[in-house]
N, CA and C atoms as a LAMMPS dump frame, in Angstrom:
ITEM: TIMESTEP
0
ITEM: NUMBER OF ATOMS
318
ITEM: BOX BOUNDS ff ff ff
-5.0000000000000000e+02 5.0000000000000000e+02
-5.0000000000000000e+02 5.0000000000000000e+02
-5.0000000000000000e+02 5.0000000000000000e+02
ITEM: ATOMS id mol type element x y z
1 1 1 N -215.9 -86.272 468.799
2 1 2 C -214.393 -86.297 470.17
3 1 3 C -213.06 -86.345 469.266
4 2 1 N -212.495 -85.647 469.168
5 2 2 C -210.823 -85.881 468.473
6 2 3 C -210.341 -86.572 468.538
7 3 1 N -209.352 -87.54 468.171
8 3 2 C -208.604 -88.164 468.448
9 3 3 C -207.113 -87.844 468.779
10 4 1 N -206.487 -88.704 469.453
11 4 2 C -205.049 -88.618 469.908
12 4 3 C -204.375 -88.169 468.847
13 5 1 N -204.456 -88.889 467.374
14 5 2 C -204.358 -89.454 465.924
15 5 3 C -204.76 -88.558 465.168
16 6 1 N -205.596 -87.964 465.311
17 6 2 C -205.899 -86.958 464.718
18 6 3 C -205.558 -85.313 464.25
19 7 1 N -204.845 -85.281 462.963
20 7 2 C -204.398 -84.021 462.744
21 7 3 C -205.668 -82.438 463.261
22 8 1 N -205.295 -81.22 463.094
23 8 2 C -206.006 -80.336 463.485
24 8 3 C -206.808 -80.121 462.168
25 9 1 N -207.118 -80.491 461.09
26 9 2 C -208.267 -80.698 460.589
27 9 3 C -208.743 -82.216 460.508
28 10 1 N -208.562 -82.783 461.352
29 10 2 C -209.383 -84.075 461.548
30 10 3 C -208.842 -85.282 460.179
31 11 1 N -207.762 -85.506 459.718
32 11 2 C -207.459 -86.417 459.304
33 11 3 C -206.64 -87.207 460.304
34 12 1 N -206.916 -88.453 460.016
35 12 2 C -206.317 -89.543 460.913
36 12 3 C -204.781 -90.105 460.489
37 13 1 N -204.097 -90.027 461.296
38 13 2 C -202.408 -89.873 460.633
39 13 3 C -202.185 -91.408 460.721
40 14 1 N -203.004 -92.435 461.394
41 14 2 C -202.585 -93.666 461.034
42 14 3 C -202.929 -94.06 459.932
43 15 1 N -203.414 -93.449 459.002
44 15 2 C -204.142 -93.994 458.121
45 15 3 C -202.99 -94.242 457.003
46 16 1 N -203.381 -94.98 456.049
47 16 2 C -202.113 -94.965 454.742
48 16 3 C -201.538 -96.84 454.343
49 17 1 N -201.266 -97.231 453.465
50 17 2 C -200.788 -98.446 453.071
51 17 3 C -200.085 -98.81 452.108
52 18 1 N -198.912 -98.979 452.562
53 18 2 C -197.617 -98.869 451.816
54 18 3 C -197.79 -99.295 449.966
55 19 1 N -197.034 -99.112 449.605
56 19 2 C -197.158 -99.116 448.358
57 19 3 C -198.604 -98.77 447.325
58 20 1 N -199.427 -97.899 447.918
59 20 2 C -200.373 -97.561 447.548
60 20 3 C -200.302 -96.272 447.204
61 21 1 N -199.862 -95.66 446.183
62 21 2 C -200.217 -93.993 446.274
63 21 3 C -201.333 -93.077 446.011
64 22 1 N -202.593 -93.826 446.138
65 22 2 C -203.591 -93.092 446.553
66 22 3 C -203.863 -93.18 448.038
67 23 1 N -203.167 -93.927 448.697
68 23 2 C -203.116 -93.483 450.24
69 23 3 C -202.002 -94.587 450.921
70 24 1 N -201.261 -93.423 451.046
71 24 2 C -199.705 -93.659 451.551
72 24 3 C -200.325 -93.014 452.878
73 25 1 N -199.129 -93.874 453.578
74 25 2 C -199.145 -93.668 454.901
75 25 3 C -198.245 -92.225 455.341
76 26 1 N -199.278 -91.826 456.657
77 26 2 C -198.831 -90.475 456.96
78 26 3 C -197.918 -90.265 457.864
79 27 1 N -197.574 -91.57 458.698
80 27 2 C -196.3 -91.373 459.808
81 27 3 C -195.404 -92.913 458.929
82 28 1 N -194.485 -92.784 459.595
83 28 2 C -193.733 -94.176 459.376
84 28 3 C -194.307 -95.245 460.626
85 29 1 N -193.475 -96.161 460.221
86 29 2 C -193.838 -97.052 461.506
87 29 3 C -193.013 -96.765 462.951
88 30 1 N -191.549 -96.445 462.488
89 30 2 C -191.187 -95.961 463.622
90 30 3 C -191.311 -94.645 464.474
91 31 1 N -192.199 -94.043 463.763
92 31 2 C -193.308 -92.625 464.524
93 31 3 C -193.627 -93.034 465.375
94 32 1 N -194.703 -93.895 464.835
95 32 2 C -195.925 -94.538 465.178
96 32 3 C -195.45 -95.069 466.356
97 33 1 N -194.37 -96.185 466.333
98 33 2 C -194.266 -97.231 467.56
99 33 3 C -193.41 -95.826 468.707
100 34 1 N -193.049 -95.416 468.213
101 34 2 C -192.405 -93.742 469.305
102 34 3 C -193.462 -93.253 470.066
103 35 1 N -194.314 -92.85 469.235
104 35 2 C -195.341 -92.56 469.882
105 35 3 C -196.212 -93.265 470.813
106 36 1 N -196.047 -94.705 470.4
107 36 2 C -197.053 -95.597 471.45
108 36 3 C -196.275 -95.817 472.422
109 37 1 N -195.002 -95.978 472.389
110 37 2 C -194.388 -96.251 473.689
111 37 3 C -193.797 -95.049 474.892
112 38 1 N -193.97 -93.922 473.999
113 38 2 C -194.135 -92.816 475.347
114 38 3 C -195.097 -92.456 475.616
115 39 1 N -196.623 -92.347 474.957
116 39 2 C -197.501 -91.263 475.164
117 39 3 C -198.816 -92.237 475.523
118 40 1 N -199.146 -92.28 476.726
119 40 2 C -200.482 -92.889 476.891
120 40 3 C -201.764 -93.204 476.314
121 41 1 N -201.572 -91.67 475.765
122 41 2 C -202.898 -91.572 475.415
123 41 3 C -202.73 -92.068 473.808
124 42 1 N -201.773 -91.808 473.333
125 42 2 C -201.509 -92.304 471.939
126 42 3 C -202.301 -93.677 471.851
127 43 1 N -202.097 -94.311 472.861
128 43 2 C -201.478 -95.754 472.88
129 43 3 C -203.592 -95.858 473.427
130 44 1 N -204.127 -95.39 474.209
131 44 2 C -205.423 -95.428 473.947
132 44 3 C -206.03 -95.455 472.903
133 45 1 N -206.101 -93.838 472.467
134 45 2 C -206.506 -93.7 470.768
135 45 3 C -206.351 -94.636 470.235
136 46 1 N -205.23 -95.193 469.816
137 46 2 C -204.851 -96.41 468.778
138 46 3 C -205.58 -97.658 468.938
139 47 1 N -206.153 -97.868 470.533
140 47 2 C -207.112 -98.879 470.653
141 47 3 C -208.01 -98.5 469.942
142 48 1 N -208.294 -97.184 470.152
143 48 2 C -209.667 -97.313 469.753
144 48 3 C -210.388 -96.603 468.578
145 49 1 N -208.892 -96.342 467.807
146 49 2 C -209.216 -95.752 466.503
147 49 3 C -209.143 -97.016 465.267
148 50 1 N -208.277 -97.892 465.577
149 50 2 C -207.591 -99.298 464.916
150 50 3 C -208.861 -100.272 464.197
151 51 1 N -209.546 -100.114 464.902
152 51 2 C -210.867 -101.162 464.669
153 51 3 C -211.899 -101.009 463.546
154 52 1 N -211.672 -99.164 463.476
155 52 2 C -212.863 -98.492 462.581
156 52 3 C -212.032 -98.289 460.839
157 53 1 N -210.794 -98.962 460.741
158 53 2 C -209.956 -98.248 459.808
159 53 3 C -210.125 -99.359 458.638
160 54 1 N -209.584 -99.264 457.318
161 54 2 C -209.813 -100.172 456.325
162 54 3 C -209.011 -101.148 456.702
163 55 1 N -209.913 -102.355 456.078
164 55 2 C -208.64 -103.491 456.415
165 55 3 C -207.546 -103.785 456.418
166 56 1 N -206.916 -103.1 455.3
167 56 2 C -205.54 -103.137 454.614
168 56 3 C -204.572 -102.38 455.77
169 57 1 N -205.512 -101.137 455.901
170 57 2 C -204.413 -100.516 457.123
171 57 3 C -204.441 -100.667 458.803
172 58 1 N -205.297 -101.728 458.644
173 58 2 C -205.345 -102.49 460.403
174 58 3 C -204.477 -103.355 460.017
175 59 1 N -204.624 -104.323 459.232
176 59 2 C -203.437 -105.545 458.881
177 59 3 C -202.057 -104.249 458.847
178 60 1 N -201.932 -103.626 458.461
179 60 2 C -200.363 -102.696 458.375
180 60 3 C -200.052 -102.312 460.067
181 61 1 N -201.285 -102 460.756
182 61 2 C -200.749 -101.573 462.229
183 61 3 C -200.864 -102.325 463.007
184 62 1 N -201.688 -103.432 462.845
185 62 2 C -201.524 -104.386 463.741
186 62 3 C -200.04 -105.618 463.485
187 63 1 N -200.063 -105.881 462.385
188 63 2 C -198.816 -106.809 461.957
189 63 3 C -197.296 -105.546 462.779
190 64 1 N -197.517 -104.259 462.544
191 64 2 C -196.61 -103.559 463.179
192 64 3 C -196.351 -103.414 464.894
193 65 1 N -197.39 -103.828 465.305
194 65 2 C -197.552 -103.699 466.93
195 65 3 C -197.475 -105.308 467.767
196 66 1 N -197.776 -106.009 466.906
197 66 2 C -198.415 -107.489 467.281
198 66 3 C -197.183 -108.119 467.762
199 67 1 N -197.514 -108.775 469.092
200 67 2 C -196.23 -109.3 469.688
201 67 3 C -194.775 -108.672 469.898
202 68 1 N -194.839 -107.492 469.523
203 68 2 C -193.603 -106.268 469.607
204 68 3 C -193.196 -105.719 471.42
205 69 1 N -192.287 -105.915 471.673
206 69 2 C -191.797 -105.476 472.738
207 69 3 C -191.829 -104.095 472.562
208 70 1 N -191.663 -103.899 471.595
209 70 2 C -191.411 -101.802 471.375
210 70 3 C -193.1 -101.257 471.669
211 71 1 N -193.813 -101.961 471.687
212 71 2 C -194.821 -101.621 471.614
213 71 3 C -195.548 -101.372 473.471
214 72 1 N -194.355 -102.083 474.395
215 72 2 C -194.671 -102.094 475.543
216 72 3 C -194.538 -100.455 476.265
217 73 1 N -194.753 -100.028 477.228
218 73 2 C -194.988 -98.8 477.678
219 73 3 C -193.241 -98.856 478.571
220 74 1 N -192.527 -97.895 478.322
221 74 2 C -190.99 -97.591 478.317
222 74 3 C -191.525 -97.292 479.703
223 75 1 N -190.618 -97.321 481.003
224 75 2 C -190.656 -96.705 482.323
225 75 3 C -189.843 -95.263 482.412
226 76 1 N -190.86 -94.221 482.688
227 76 2 C -190.068 -92.669 482.901
228 76 3 C -188.557 -92.793 483.12
229 77 1 N -188.372 -93.516 484.129
230 77 2 C -186.919 -93.689 484.94
231 77 3 C -186.072 -94.158 483.883
232 78 1 N -185.894 -94.778 482.774
233 78 2 C -185.378 -95.514 481.523
234 78 3 C -185.001 -93.782 480.855
235 79 1 N -186.01 -93.272 480.444
236 79 2 C -186.081 -92.133 479.369
237 79 3 C -185.042 -90.787 480.401
238 80 1 N -185.434 -91.035 481.357
239 80 2 C -184.442 -89.927 482.222
240 80 3 C -183.414 -90.404 482.059
241 81 1 N -182.786 -91.642 482.449
242 81 2 C -181.509 -92.139 482.818
243 81 3 C -180.721 -91.942 481.215
244 82 1 N -181.72 -92.283 480.067
245 82 2 C -181.1 -92.294 478.658
246 82 3 C -180.276 -91.03 478.473
247 83 1 N -181.609 -89.811 479.008
248 83 2 C -181.23 -88.513 478.542
249 83 3 C -179.92 -87.69 479.451
250 84 1 N -179.839 -88.317 481.099
251 84 2 C -178.681 -88.112 481.494
252 84 3 C -177.677 -88.616 481.067
253 85 1 N -177.639 -89.742 480.604
254 85 2 C -176.337 -90.103 480.067
255 85 3 C -175.619 -89.533 478.851
256 86 1 N -176.58 -89.019 477.651
257 86 2 C -175.83 -88.513 476.94
258 86 3 C -175.5 -87.344 477.126
259 87 1 N -175.861 -86.338 478.086
260 87 2 C -175.377 -85.372 478.557
261 87 3 C -173.996 -85.607 479.488
262 88 1 N -173.962 -86.811 480.253
263 88 2 C -172.96 -87.17 480.596
264 88 3 C -171.547 -87.424 479.768
265 89 1 N -172.1 -88.084 478.561
266 89 2 C -171.022 -88.018 477.95
267 89 3 C -170.52 -87.595 477.116
268 90 1 N -171.296 -86.034 476.946
269 90 2 C -170.486 -85.265 476.289
270 90 3 C -169.523 -84.373 476.416
271 91 1 N -169.002 -85.134 478.329
272 91 2 C -167.765 -84.078 478.596
273 91 3 C -167.978 -82.856 479.144
274 92 1 N -166.965 -82.13 479.604
275 92 2 C -166.88 -80.784 480.095
276 92 3 C -165.83 -79.766 479.411
277 93 1 N -165.906 -79.155 478.622
278 93 2 C -164.781 -78.054 478.222
279 93 3 C -164.342 -77.056 478.927
280 94 1 N -163.194 -76.87 479.895
281 94 2 C -162.878 -76.089 480.654
282 94 3 C -161.944 -74.805 479.706
283 95 1 N -161.356 -75.411 478.43
284 95 2 C -160.623 -74.066 477.939
285 95 3 C -161.111 -74.472 476.612
286 96 1 N -160.52 -73.257 475.512
287 96 2 C -160.551 -72.962 474.621
288 96 3 C -161.844 -72.362 473.863
289 97 1 N -162.401 -72.237 472.084
290 97 2 C -163.297 -71.349 471.723
291 97 3 C -165.04 -71.908 472.608
292 98 1 N -164.864 -73.162 472.969
293 98 2 C -166.299 -73.359 473.212
294 98 3 C -166.396 -73.347 474.813
295 99 1 N -164.692 -73.431 475.479
296 99 2 C -165.028 -73.873 476.946
297 99 3 C -165.184 -72.649 477.803
298 100 1 N -164.786 -72.743 479.15
299 100 2 C -165.039 -71.448 480.279
300 100 3 C -163.415 -71.071 479.809
301 101 1 N -163.223 -69.779 480.593
302 101 2 C -161.939 -68.924 480.416
303 101 3 C -161.072 -69.728 481.653
304 102 1 N -160.089 -69.304 481.004
305 102 2 C -158.588 -69.832 482.114
306 102 3 C -158.15 -68.734 482.729
307 103 1 N -157.871 -69.292 484.562
308 103 2 C -157.58 -68.036 485.551
309 103 3 C -155.944 -68.328 485.676
310 104 1 N -156.064 -66.92 485.823
311 104 2 C -154.332 -66.833 486.117
312 104 3 C -153.408 -67.079 484.978
313 105 1 N -153.367 -66.76 483.801
314 105 2 C -152.061 -66.712 482.934
315 105 3 C -152.774 -66.989 481.564
316 106 1 N -152.097 -68.021 481.143
317 106 2 C -151.862 -68.278 479.406
318 106 3 C -153.161 -68.987 478.879
């Protein structure tokens, strides 16, 4: 069974150690944390895959998520609220090259 973290060729994208040119990380810490926060399948696969990795790789990943509030699941309502907030702050254009048309005059 392929894990969530495997790419199409079977490579584990969690692999890698900072500073090791022969075993560079495939994903940044920020990318991994983002996936863990947003995708339940990624969290479940992470828990299955990490114990079987090399000690230095495990240490990197465990340090990244240990005691981190970022690893906690995000409420989907918060994601929707953030998205809507970004749309609301953009403003509405009613005239000009990007806006709507003017009615009744100049």
